[in-house]
C-alpha positions as a printed Julia matrix, in Angstrom:
674×3 Matrix{Float64}:
 -11.47   31.23   15.76
  -9.17   30.96   12.61
 -10.35   32.36    9.31
  -8.0    30.25    7.26
  -5.9    27.15    7.98
  -3.33   25.19    5.89
  -3.41   21.5     5.91
   0.09   20.03    5.75
  -0.95   16.6     4.53
  -2.61   14.82    1.63
  -5.27   12.17    0.85
  -7.9    11.01    3.28
  -6.84   12.98    6.37
  -6.65   16.29    4.37
 -10.16   15.8     3.1
 -11.37   14.9     6.46
  -9.94   18.2     8.01
 -11.35   20.16    5.04
 -14.81   18.78    5.72
 -14.86   20.03    9.32
 -13.31   23.29    8.41
 -15.89   23.96    5.79
 -18.64   23.22    8.28
 -17.13   25.76   10.68
 -16.79   28.39    8.01
 -12.95   28.22    7.91
 -11.26   28.5     4.58
  -8.55   25.79    3.74
  -5.26   25.8     1.9
  -4.1    22.46    0.4
  -0.48   21.64   -0.41
   0.42   19.08   -3.08
   3.28   17.36   -4.8
   3.78   16.55   -8.58
   1.9    13.26   -7.88
  -1.05   14.97   -6.2
  -1.77   17.94   -8.58
  -5.21   16.51   -9.47
  -5.94   14.83   -6.1
  -9.23   15.06   -4.32
  -7.84   17.22   -1.41
  -6.57   19.72   -3.82
  -9.93   20.01   -5.47
 -11.88   20.38   -2.25
  -9.57   23.04   -0.62
 -10.21   26.75   -1.29
  -6.65   27.29   -2.34
  -3.71   24.98   -3.11
   0.06   25.41   -3.23
   2.59   23.14   -5.06
   5.48   22.22   -2.75
   7.66   19.97   -4.69
   8.25   16.64   -6.52
   6.33   13.32   -5.69
   8.79   11.91   -3.1
   7.75   12.96    0.34
  11.11   13.95    1.4
  11.11   16.61   -1.37
   7.56   17.87   -0.69
   5.33   16.88    2.35
   8.29   16.57    4.67
   9.75   19.91    3.75
   8.72   22.11    6.63
  10.15   25.14    5.15
   8.16   24.81    1.92
   4.91   24.16    4.1
   5.52   27.27    6.14
   6.2    29.32    3.09
   2.83   28.24    1.53
   1.12   29.16    4.85
   2.65   32.7     4.86
   2.11   33.18    1.29
  -1.67   32.44    1.48
  -2.23   34.17    4.87
  -3.17   30.93    6.8
  -3.24   31.41   10.55
  -2.7    27.89   11.61
  -1.43   24.67   10.23
  -3.16   21.32   10.8
  -0.6    18.62   10.32
  -2.95   15.57   10.02
  -1.04   12.44   10.88
   2.33   11.23    9.47
   4.66   13.52    7.69
   5.3    16.65    9.91
   2.56   15.75   12.57
   5.13   14.72   15.25
   8.08   17.0    14.19
   9.1    19.12   17.16
  11.25   21.3    15.0
   8.4    22.0    12.76
   6.3    22.97   15.69
   8.87   25.47   16.76
   9.29   26.83   13.23
   5.57   27.58   13.17
   5.75   29.31   16.53
   8.67   31.43   15.29
   6.61   32.33   12.1
   3.58   33.39   14.32
   1.49   30.52   12.92
  -0.47   28.29   15.25
   0.43   24.51   15.11
  -2.77   22.62   15.54
  -1.38   20.12   17.91
   0.58   19.89   21.18
   3.61   22.11   22.02
   7.04   21.14   20.86
   8.2    20.08   24.29
   5.27   17.54   24.48
   6.16   16.17   21.1
   9.79   15.79   22.08
   9.05   14.18   25.34
   7.03   11.37   23.61
   9.21   11.27   20.51
  11.8     9.01   22.22
  10.34    5.86   23.44
  13.01    5.5    26.25
  12.52    9.05   27.49
   8.73    8.5    27.43
   9.09    5.58   29.53
  11.1     7.5    32.13
   8.47   10.21   32.18
   5.59    7.82   32.61
   7.46    6.03   35.43
   7.83    9.3    37.32
   4.13    9.98   36.68
   3.25    6.5    38.12
   1.77    5.29   34.82
   2.09    1.49   34.67
   4.94    0.23   32.5
   5.92   -3.06   31.03
   8.95   -4.44   32.84
  12.04   -3.57   30.8
  15.26   -1.56   30.31
  15.01    2.01   28.92
  18.45    3.31   29.75
  21.1     5.22   27.85
  23.84    2.53   28.13
  23.39    0.6    24.9
  26.22   -1.92   25.2
  25.1    -5.29   23.79
  26.24   -7.08   27.0
  24.1    -4.87   29.13
  21.08   -5.3    26.92
  21.42   -8.95   26.96
  21.84   -9.05   30.68
  18.49   -7.17   31.19
  16.73   -9.61   28.77
  18.2   -12.69   30.59
  17.16  -11.19   34.0
  13.53  -10.48   33.01
  13.09  -13.76   31.11
  12.24  -14.6    27.59
  10.51  -13.8    25.36
  11.48  -10.17   25.22
  10.79   -7.36   22.67
  13.54   -5.24   21.2
  12.18   -1.97   20.08
  13.89    1.11   18.44
  13.86    4.08   20.78
  13.04    6.43   17.91
  10.96    3.87   16.09
   7.4     3.48   14.93
   5.27    1.47   12.53
   6.93   -1.84   13.44
  10.38   -0.88   12.2
  13.43   -1.69   14.38
  11.37   -4.17   16.39
  12.09   -7.81   16.96
  10.75  -10.56   19.17
  13.46  -12.63   20.92
  12.37  -16.02   22.16
  15.58  -17.28   23.66
  19.05  -16.11   24.64
  20.49  -17.91   21.72
  18.65  -15.53   19.32
  19.46  -12.35   21.16
  22.67  -11.18   19.43
  21.32  -11.77   15.93
  18.08  -10.11   16.55
  19.76   -7.09   18.3
  21.98   -6.48   15.35
  19.08   -6.79   12.77
  16.84   -4.38   14.82
  19.7    -1.84   15.25
  20.44   -1.93   11.46
  16.82   -1.39   10.63
  16.37    1.35   13.22
  19.55    3.22   12.01
  18.48    2.96    8.42
  14.79    4.19    9.11
  15.35    6.67   11.92
  19.08    7.53   11.98
  19.25    6.15   15.52
  20.14    2.64   16.5
  19.44    2.88   20.29
  17.18    0.09   21.63
  15.05   -0.53   24.65
  14.22   -4.03   25.92
  10.75   -5.04   27.27
   9.14   -8.18   28.54
   7.07   -9.6    25.71
   3.48  -10.37   26.63
   2.46  -13.36   24.54
  -1.35  -12.6    24.2
  -1.83   -8.93   24.86
  -4.49   -6.7    23.5
  -3.62   -3.14   22.06
  -6.02   -0.8    23.77
  -5.62    2.87   23.3
  -7.32    5.84   25.02
  -8.29    9.11   23.21
  -7.32   12.16   25.32
  -7.89   15.79   24.94
  -6.24   18.66   26.88
  -6.73   22.37   26.59
  -4.45   25.35   27.35
  -6.38   25.88   30.63
  -4.97   22.87   32.34
  -8.02   20.6    31.74
  -7.8    17.12   30.38
 -10.35   14.37   29.71
 -10.48   10.94   28.01
 -13.01    9.9    25.28
 -13.59    6.19   25.56
 -11.06    3.64   24.32
 -10.44    1.86   21.14
  -9.25   -1.85   20.57
  -6.59   -1.99   17.85
  -5.37   -5.46   18.48
  -5.81   -6.81   14.89
  -2.51   -5.95   13.2
  -0.33   -7.08   10.45
   3.49   -6.2    10.76
   2.63   -4.26   13.95
   0.23   -2.02   11.83
  -3.48   -1.81   12.59
  -6.06   -3.4    10.29
  -9.31   -3.19   12.13
 -10.31   -0.9    15.05
 -13.32   -0.76   17.24
 -14.84    1.36   20.05
 -15.46    0.69   22.81
 -13.03   -2.15   23.49
 -15.09   -5.4    24.06
 -14.87   -7.38   27.26
 -13.25   -4.67   29.27
 -14.84   -3.84   32.67
 -16.01   -0.45   33.72
 -13.4    -0.32   36.4
 -10.47   -1.21   33.99
 -11.85    1.33   31.55
 -11.89    4.11   34.19
  -8.41    3.15   35.39
  -7.05    3.21   31.83
  -8.74    6.47   31.11
  -7.36    8.13   34.24
  -3.81    6.78   33.58
  -4.01    8.2    30.05
  -4.96   11.74   31.3
  -2.19   11.52   33.89
   0.29   10.67   31.21
  -0.86   13.73   29.13
  -0.66   16.0    32.09
   2.9    14.85   32.84
   4.03   16.58   29.7
   1.6    19.6    29.75
  -0.19   18.23   26.73
  -2.68   20.37   24.57
  -4.96   19.04   21.82
  -5.82   15.56   20.73
  -3.56   12.7    21.63
  -3.63    8.99   22.11
  -2.19    6.9    24.91
  -1.51    3.37   23.87
  -1.52    0.47   26.34
  -0.97   -3.3    26.29
  -3.84   -4.99   28.16
  -3.17   -8.38   29.59
  -5.75  -11.2    29.96
  -5.81  -10.52   33.78
  -6.93   -6.88   33.37
  -3.42   -5.38   34.01
  -2.37   -2.78   31.6
   0.94   -1.18   30.68
   1.87    2.08   28.96
   3.32    1.46   25.44
   3.6     4.94   23.87
   1.72    8.2    23.19
   1.04    9.43   19.7
   0.95   13.23   19.86
  -1.46   13.71   17.04
  -4.9    12.74   15.69
  -4.97    9.0    14.91
  -6.0     7.26   11.81
  -8.74    5.34   13.76
 -10.19    8.43   15.33
 -13.59    8.07   13.41
 -14.77    5.14   15.76
 -14.39    7.36   18.75
 -16.4    10.04   16.91
 -19.09    7.52   16.06
 -19.7     6.39   19.69
 -19.26    9.8    21.27
 -20.94   12.03   18.89
 -17.9    14.35   19.03
 -16.11   15.91   15.98
 -12.48   15.45   17.14
 -11.06   17.77   14.33
 -13.48   20.58   15.46
 -12.23   20.1    18.98
  -8.67   20.34   17.77
  -9.38   23.73   15.99
 -11.2    25.15   19.09
  -8.46   24.17   21.51
  -5.67   25.3    19.18
  -7.62   28.69   19.11
  -7.39   28.98   22.81
 -10.95   27.82   23.67
 -11.49   25.61   26.72
 -12.6    21.88   26.39
 -16.29   21.86   25.3
 -17.19   18.92   27.89
 -16.07   17.92   31.26
 -15.32   14.21   31.9
 -18.78   13.54   33.59
 -20.5    14.88   30.42
 -18.84   12.41   27.96
 -21.18    9.61   26.98
 -20.58    6.52   24.85
 -23.36    5.08   22.81
 -23.29    1.92   20.72
 -20.45    0.29   18.96
 -18.21    1.23   16.01
 -15.75   -0.47   13.78
 -13.26    0.97   11.42
 -11.82   -1.21    8.57
  -8.92    0.22    6.59
  -9.26   -0.42    2.89
  -5.75   -0.85    1.46
  -4.24   -1.4    -1.94
  -2.33   -4.44   -0.97
  -2.14   -8.19   -1.44
  -2.89  -10.11    1.79
  -1.78  -13.34    0.19
   1.59  -11.94   -0.49
   2.22  -10.93    3.1
   0.13   -7.78    2.68
   2.55   -6.47   -0.05
   1.54   -2.9    -1.08
  -0.13   -2.64   -4.54
  -0.14    0.19   -7.02
  -2.43    1.05   -9.94
  -5.3     3.02  -11.18
  -8.81    2.98   -9.68
 -10.45    1.85  -12.85
 -13.8     1.49  -11.01
 -14.68    2.53   -7.57
 -18.08    2.14   -5.87
 -18.45    2.76   -2.18
 -21.29    1.73    0.22
 -24.15    4.18    0.56
 -23.28    6.5     3.46
 -25.87    7.02    6.16
 -25.75    7.88   10.02
 -24.52    4.22   10.42
 -22.1     4.01    7.56
 -19.29    6.39    6.82
 -16.53    6.38    4.27
 -13.42    8.65    4.79
 -11.33    8.66    1.57
  -9.06   10.93   -0.45
  -9.5     9.24   -3.87
 -11.93    9.06   -6.72
 -12.5     6.73   -9.57
  -9.65    7.25  -12.11
  -7.14    8.18   -9.36
  -3.76    6.38   -9.04
  -2.48    4.73   -5.94
   1.19    5.44   -6.41
   4.49    4.21   -5.06
   5.16    7.31   -3.27
   2.73    7.27   -0.35
   0.77    5.0     2.01
  -1.48    2.64   -0.07
  -4.58    3.28    2.11
  -7.51    3.87   -0.2
 -10.18    4.69    2.47
 -11.51    4.05    5.89
 -14.86    2.23    6.26
 -16.56    3.16    9.55
 -19.88    1.65   10.72
 -21.96    2.12   13.88
 -24.53   -0.14   15.55
 -26.6    -0.18   18.86
 -24.4    -3.0    19.96
 -21.2    -4.89   18.68
 -23.24   -7.57   16.84
 -25.25   -5.04   14.84
 -22.13   -3.01   14.1
 -20.42   -6.12   12.87
 -23.32   -7.07   10.68
 -23.41   -3.62    9.1
 -19.63   -3.85    8.48
 -19.95   -7.24    6.63
 -22.71   -5.81    4.4
 -20.87   -2.7     3.69
 -17.74   -4.66    2.7
 -19.64   -6.61    0.19
 -20.82   -3.22   -1.4
 -17.26   -1.82   -1.66
 -16.22   -2.43   -5.23
 -12.81   -1.52   -6.61
 -11.31   -2.58   -9.94
  -7.77   -1.89  -11.22
  -5.56   -2.99   -8.47
  -5.52   -5.59   -5.54
  -7.19   -4.64   -2.37
  -7.64   -6.29    1.08
 -11.44   -6.11    0.98
 -11.92   -9.85    0.69
  -9.53  -10.38    3.62
 -11.37   -7.84    5.8
 -14.62   -9.58    4.92
 -13.14  -12.96    6.03
 -11.94  -11.36    9.22
 -15.32   -9.67   10.01
 -17.17  -12.98    9.39
 -14.79  -15.23   11.35
 -15.99  -16.76   14.48
 -13.13  -15.82   16.7
 -13.61  -12.03   15.75
 -17.41  -12.35   16.23
 -16.57  -13.63   19.72
 -14.08  -10.79   20.39
 -11.29  -13.24   21.04
  -8.79  -10.68   20.34
  -5.07  -10.17   20.73
  -2.22   -8.75   18.8
  -1.33  -12.17   17.2
  -4.89  -12.6    15.93
  -4.11  -12.74   12.24
  -1.29  -15.14   12.63
  -3.19  -17.48   14.96
  -6.27  -17.68   12.62
  -4.51  -17.64    9.24
  -6.48  -20.64    8.06
  -9.81  -18.92    8.65
  -8.7   -15.54    7.14
  -6.7   -16.69    4.03
  -7.66  -20.22    2.97
 -11.24  -20.24    4.18
 -11.54  -24.17    4.12
 -15.19  -23.96    5.3
 -16.36  -23.37    1.75
 -16.8   -26.67   -0.14
 -14.84  -26.46   -3.4
 -17.56  -28.08   -5.49
 -20.15  -25.77   -4.01
 -17.97  -22.77   -4.65
 -17.3   -23.76   -8.22
 -21.13  -24.41   -8.71
 -21.99  -21.01   -7.39
 -19.26  -19.37   -9.62
 -20.6   -21.26  -12.71
 -24.24  -20.44  -11.86
 -23.32  -16.78  -11.57
 -21.61  -16.66  -14.9
 -24.48  -18.58  -16.67
 -27.1   -16.09  -15.25
 -24.91  -13.11  -16.01
 -24.44  -14.35  -19.58
 -28.11  -14.95  -19.94
 -29.12  -11.49  -18.52
 -26.67   -9.71  -20.87
 -28.21  -11.74  -23.82
 -31.73  -10.74  -22.83
 -30.72   -7.1   -22.74
 -29.31   -7.45  -26.33
 -32.35   -9.3   -27.54
 -34.61   -6.57  -26.07
 -32.61   -3.89  -27.79
 -33.09   -5.68  -31.12
 -36.84   -6.13  -30.48
 -36.51   -9.95  -30.5
 -36.72  -11.05  -26.77
 -37.67  -14.62  -27.65
 -35.38  -15.27  -30.55
 -33.08  -18.29  -30.01
 -30.39  -16.48  -32.0
 -29.85  -14.25  -29.0
 -29.81  -17.02  -26.55
 -26.83  -18.2   -24.65
 -28.01  -21.69  -23.5
 -26.22  -23.64  -26.23
 -29.68  -24.33  -27.81
 -29.71  -26.97  -30.47
 -32.82  -28.33  -32.06
 -33.59  -31.87  -30.67
 -30.43  -31.93  -28.63
 -29.61  -31.09  -24.99
 -28.62  -27.56  -24.19
 -25.13  -28.05  -22.92
 -22.44  -25.37  -22.26
 -18.86  -25.91  -21.12
 -17.09  -23.44  -18.82
 -13.66  -23.41  -17.52
 -13.07  -21.69  -14.26
 -10.12  -20.78  -12.01
 -10.74  -21.25   -8.32
  -8.17  -21.98   -5.54
  -5.15  -22.12   -7.88
  -6.8   -24.78  -10.04
  -8.64  -24.91  -13.33
 -12.09  -26.58  -13.07
 -14.05  -27.9   -16.04
 -17.8   -27.33  -15.73
 -20.44  -28.8   -18.01
 -23.8   -27.08  -17.75
 -26.87  -28.78  -19.22
 -30.12  -26.73  -19.12
 -32.79  -28.56  -17.43
 -36.09  -29.15  -19.64
 -38.36  -27.23  -17.25
 -40.25  -23.93  -17.28
 -37.56  -22.51  -14.98
 -35.29  -20.8   -17.4
 -32.46  -20.69  -14.75
 -32.25  -24.4   -13.78
 -29.1   -26.44  -14.67
 -27.46  -29.72  -14.2
 -23.79  -29.03  -13.54
 -21.14  -31.64  -13.85
 -17.99  -30.75  -11.89
 -15.18  -33.33  -11.54
 -17.68  -36.14  -12.4
 -20.05  -34.92   -9.65
 -23.57  -33.86  -10.78
 -25.31  -31.01   -8.92
 -28.76  -29.6    -9.51
 -28.58  -25.72   -9.44
 -30.91  -22.93  -10.05
 -31.23  -19.26   -9.11
 -31.7   -15.65  -10.07
 -29.34  -12.77  -10.32
 -30.14   -9.15   -9.74
 -27.6    -6.34   -9.54
 -24.76   -8.68   -8.4
 -26.93  -10.52   -5.76
 -27.09  -14.19   -6.49
 -29.94  -16.23   -4.93
 -28.8   -19.74   -5.39
 -30.14  -23.32   -4.83
 -27.53  -25.98   -4.87
 -28.97  -29.49   -4.47
 -31.79  -27.99   -2.29
 -29.64  -25.73   -0.23
 -30.57  -22.22   -0.78
 -28.31  -19.22   -0.06
 -27.72  -15.76   -1.02
 -24.38  -14.04   -1.86
 -22.98  -10.89   -3.49
 -20.59  -11.07   -6.4
 -18.4    -8.27   -7.46
 -16.38   -8.24  -10.68
 -12.97   -6.49  -11.07
 -10.87   -6.86  -14.21
 -12.06  -10.42  -14.95
 -11.74  -11.61  -11.33
 -14.84  -12.1    -9.29
 -15.18  -11.92   -5.53
 -18.1   -13.79   -3.97
 -19.24  -12.89   -0.48
 -21.23  -15.37    1.52
 -21.75  -16.18    5.17
 -18.78  -18.5     5.39
 -16.48  -15.91    3.97
 -15.18  -14.51    0.67
 -13.77  -16.49   -2.25
 -12.43  -15.5    -5.61
 -12.89  -17.09   -9.13
 -12.31  -16.25  -12.71
 -13.61  -17.48  -16.06
 -10.74  -18.82  -18.1
 -11.04  -17.66  -21.67
 -10.36  -20.08  -24.53
  -7.85  -17.58  -25.62
  -5.83  -18.27  -22.45
  -3.78  -21.42  -22.78
  -5.26  -22.53  -26.14
  -4.95  -19.8   -28.68
  -3.19  -16.53  -28.36
  -5.25  -14.19  -30.51
  -8.05  -12.17  -29.19
 -11.51  -13.55  -30.36
 -12.36  -10.1   -31.87
  -9.26  -10.06  -33.97
  -6.11   -8.36  -33.38
  -3.29   -9.0   -30.86
  -3.56  -11.36  -27.97
  -5.07   -9.94  -24.84
  -4.91  -10.75  -21.19
  -8.36  -12.01  -20.01
  -7.74  -11.01  -16.42
  -5.21   -9.43  -14.12
  -1.96  -11.34  -13.98
   1.85  -11.28  -14.04
   4.2   -12.16  -17.07
   6.27  -15.04  -16.03
   8.34  -15.71  -19.23
   8.65  -14.54  -22.81
   9.08  -17.81  -24.91
   9.53  -16.53  -28.51
  12.24  -14.47  -30.18
  11.11  -10.99  -31.5
  11.38  -10.92  -35.34
  11.36  -14.7   -35.89
   8.6   -16.55  -37.46
   6.57  -19.05  -35.41
   4.21  -21.82  -36.34
   0.64  -22.09  -35.24
   0.21  -23.26  -31.61
   3.86  -22.09  -30.84
   4.06  -20.95  -27.14
   4.55  -17.14  -27.07
   4.56  -16.32  -23.43
   3.61  -17.55  -19.98
   1.46  -15.53  -17.56
   0.27  -16.22  -14.03
  -3.33  -15.4   -13.24
  -5.24  -16.53  -10.04
  -1.95  -18.16   -8.97
  -1.97  -20.46  -12.08
   0.51  -20.38  -15.03
  -1.14  -20.17  -18.42
   0.67  -20.43  -21.83
  -0.43  -17.96  -24.57
  -0.01  -19.69  -27.86
   0.0   -18.54  -31.46
  -3.4   -19.17  -33.07
  -1.79  -18.7   -36.58
   1.57  -18.83  -38.13
   3.32  -15.48  -38.06
   5.77  -13.22  -36.53
   6.18  -11.65  -33.09
   7.04   -7.99  -33.7
   7.12   -6.76  -30.11
   6.32   -7.84  -26.6
   4.58   -5.04  -24.74
   5.58   -6.53  -21.27
   8.58   -8.19  -19.73
   8.89  -11.0   -17.26
   7.71   -9.77  -13.79
   5.37   -7.05  -15.27
   1.86   -6.86  -14.06
  -0.93   -6.82  -16.66
  -4.61   -5.98  -16.33
  -7.51   -7.63  -17.93
  -7.96   -6.81  -21.71
  -4.54   -5.43  -22.06
  -2.75   -6.39  -25.37
   0.23   -8.55  -24.61
   2.17   -8.43  -27.84
   2.21   -7.24  -31.39
   1.7   -10.36  -33.64
   1.55  -10.25  -37.33
  -0.13  -13.25  -38.93
   1.22  -14.72  -42.26
  -0.85  -13.39  -45.16
  -1.53  -16.83  -46.34
  -2.93  -17.85  -43.04
  -5.09  -14.8   -42.93
  -6.43  -15.37  -46.55
  -7.35  -18.88  -45.63
């Protein structure tokens, strides 16, 4: 076994490999770029070597720098993780030439599967089922069009050298073919330096099911269950599970044997994944083989009890497979949800920023969090925006799904936009609970996953208002206790007036709309009972709040939900799904100056839309200074006093975080004196 290995990767997968290596008593060497000099994987490794500037092409993709680091530190082997150099045949050969073990398949296997068209030919010769299509070398547009016409539409154009959904187009009729082909070729050439295409019959409701295979250097190969990865956005996976639901034992066996057959056809060694399209009639077709460890490998680990990274290390060191096919068992069910810095409402656009607050669910034998970041770390523009992988296990699919939904409510992140609310809506949706899966799942169920119309808007606003009232009361009680006056009305927050109703007025943002809420405290012994008036509708509400868990009674309907705050925006998680709200400060849209004095501040995350005042010119009180968008609503920041704008700290299009100062405003001395 190796004494020391180098990990040619970063982030979550580097930390994952380090964890197993440490358990096995193997020392680790990390590599890092300028952007990662303080990263978690650098801290965890025994040694770390700088390999270049932040852009991957100048650091993590530089095989020569990685090899130099391995030789310099005396590493005997290199684990490539996934992405970067993991499927680079030239790097495999360079490792072999340097007498360093590449923890993965031989270069010939990587090359064989690196070209989608070549892989199809190899699989055809190995009698692995293929989707009908053309995978030839003749790339004339007329021939490609002829094959598409012959097999019938819809068809799928795929880049031969592609991956990650790039260079891929669905074509629904012959009239669309030429335009789609040109677009796919341009994208493929730009991304991979190769414009060659293959044409396949497009299955309209397929499932994406993949088989984890392992082969050793002694000619043995086995499969370790299957994973369903059908829930995808932009052809990239969002949620994975093992085993695949609603798959018969016979189909499972056939797919597993076909996957091992595929691996054997290229003399494979190590961990690999054979991906299939599974049709509704139980037929399946080879799609591609990934010659590396997959992002979603933890769900296989959870149901088999096997540490796949440990197996990778043992097989790379020349050991035989630890188990035979008949010894592999699958127990229970597991899900993996990928926590991304991205905005699902903006077509899953990647987000960047600092993890100002990070709280993960408590880990246990049933809940696992694989991550490469800590609170205070930055999700930068240079790398994939995945923050972590949340993995859960249950005795069956229903229990695992319940654990997933609870864990998602416990995942708290502030500082940037994430997909946690979307994942919660996905996990709690009825079609997902019923395992009604195919690769078009997200598009088919957009109304459930994004808009969540099942939540009554008055009820949602009432829940939001109740939460804010109770949170405010709890904070006041803490302050009163600190001052030794727990019963003093001067520390109260209930709008108490002698011989007058206790009425508070709140303004909330929910579903791109501002809501006015009047809250009158009910004259009962229950300190947390209110009459709320929302859009002329009265609701009787009461409840308790404890550590973010709200127990609410709305007009006699009792329910519980969890509320998490992040930079002035609140996410509420209930059985019907997740929704967001924010409290609109009086400073937003009314007066521009922060209530504590000083310059105007942003009360929540948002985007600067327009600057309305000239720097250096005097403005009167109530003059519009800038417009910002928050919670998909535009708000005008106005001057609370006459004075002068000395400097805007942001420009149109800039993102701002809650509490950030927006501009340098100097009030007239006369106004200040008055």
